[in-house]
C-alpha positions, 0 to 999 in steps of 0.5 A: 341516651342512657341506653347508648351509654349503657351499651358503650359501657358494656362493650368497654367492659368486654374489651377490657376482659379480652385485653387482659386475656391477650396481655396474660397470654402474650407475656406467658409465652415469652421464653425464660423462667420467671422463677429463675429470673427472680432468683438469678442464674446461680440458683439451683434446680431445687430453688427454682422449683420451690420458687415456681411453686411459691409464684404459683407458676405450676398451676394451670394457665386458666387458674393463674389468669383468674387469680391475677385478673381478680386481684387486678380488679381490686388494685392488686397487681402482685409483687415485683420479682426484682424489688420484692415490692408491691407493684400497684403503688409504683404503677399508680404514681407513674400513671398519674404523671403519664396522665397529666402529660398525655391530657395536657398534650391532647389539650395543646394539640387541639388548641393548635390543630382546630384554629390552624386547620380551619385557617389553612382550609379557609386560606387554601386559595390565598397566597399564604395557603401553601405556606400554612399547609407547608408548616403543618407538613413540617410539624408532621415530619418532625419526630417527637424526640427530635422536637423535645431535643430542639426545645431543650436546646433552645429554651433550657440550654441556650435561653435557660428559661425552663428546666431541661428535664425532671419532674416536680409534684404539683402538690410540692411546688406548683410553679416548678410543676408547670415549668417542668411540664411545659416542654414535654407537653409541647414536644408531645403535643406539637406533632399530634397537633400538626397531624390533627390540623391536616384532618381538620383542614380536609374535614372543613374543606369537605364540609364547605363544599356541601349543599347546606353550606351553599344554602346558608350562604345563599341566605345571606350568611358570610363564609365565616359565619356559615362555617361556625354556625353550620359546618364545624359540628359536621366537621368535627365527627371525622376529626374526633375519629382521628383523635381517638386513633391518635391516643395510642400514638400519644401513649407511645410518644410519651414513652419516648418523651418521658425518656428524653426529659427524664420523667418518671411516668408509666413509659419510663417505668415500663422500659425499666421493668422490661430491662430487668425482665420484671415480668409481673410488673410488665404484665400489669403496666401493659394492662394499665396502658391498654385500659387507659387507651380504651377509657380515652376512646370510650370518652371519645366515643361518647363525645360522638353521640353528643356531637352528632345526634344521628348516632343516638338513634343508630347506636 
């Protein structure tokens, strides 16, 4: 098990390095001079040349990458070309908000998808089976931003139970923090929960047709007991695979949801920096988002090993 974890860490570290190289190269080939953008259109060529040297843009790309990534490893993301402030603290504050939103959404998605997916699988031949399946299909079809707008209309505007947007730090007002978190987390998690419930349903149906399930039934176990005792662990592996793939989708959805609910998370910060063409900040934010996805996928990968012992010997 220890060897498996070491291997996974090695793959994770290598992937982070490759991702950093791709991020650096992609943003380096964008049209426009970062030095001129920092100074404005009225800057003279002499000013631009001086700023280019000050920003180190006249150095070879390899040297600039090594310098940038070396500083990133110690938490230094450089200085914004717009605000002239350190980028790291901005990213840190916004990342904390996005992590809370995404993790809460994942938990809500799983709390909905697992029982609902099992229920739709067990009730597939019952009269209410098509109705349950249709509910999940509707959830898949509704985009996250529309779900957010509907939730705001009902619970914030009409019923006035919850705030329509904004963010409260949990250290300042925990109750207010929960109130501001509920709607965006539901809007982001409900769509992903509907998608996951379809995969849970398919996986459970496949497991229910396996020979070991028929053997368990033949030994006297009821359908529900056989499923919970022998089937769910086998059904969990493909669901975990889909969950790992959905993590990137959650982050993309978080960008939209943060805008809908005026949440100052990493997605909102990225859109603001793109609009200002603050390339050093965009570069750092993109790398953090990529690493965040890789970390979550790394954790999902480890969960595979815990769920399925066969992977410990083949990893």
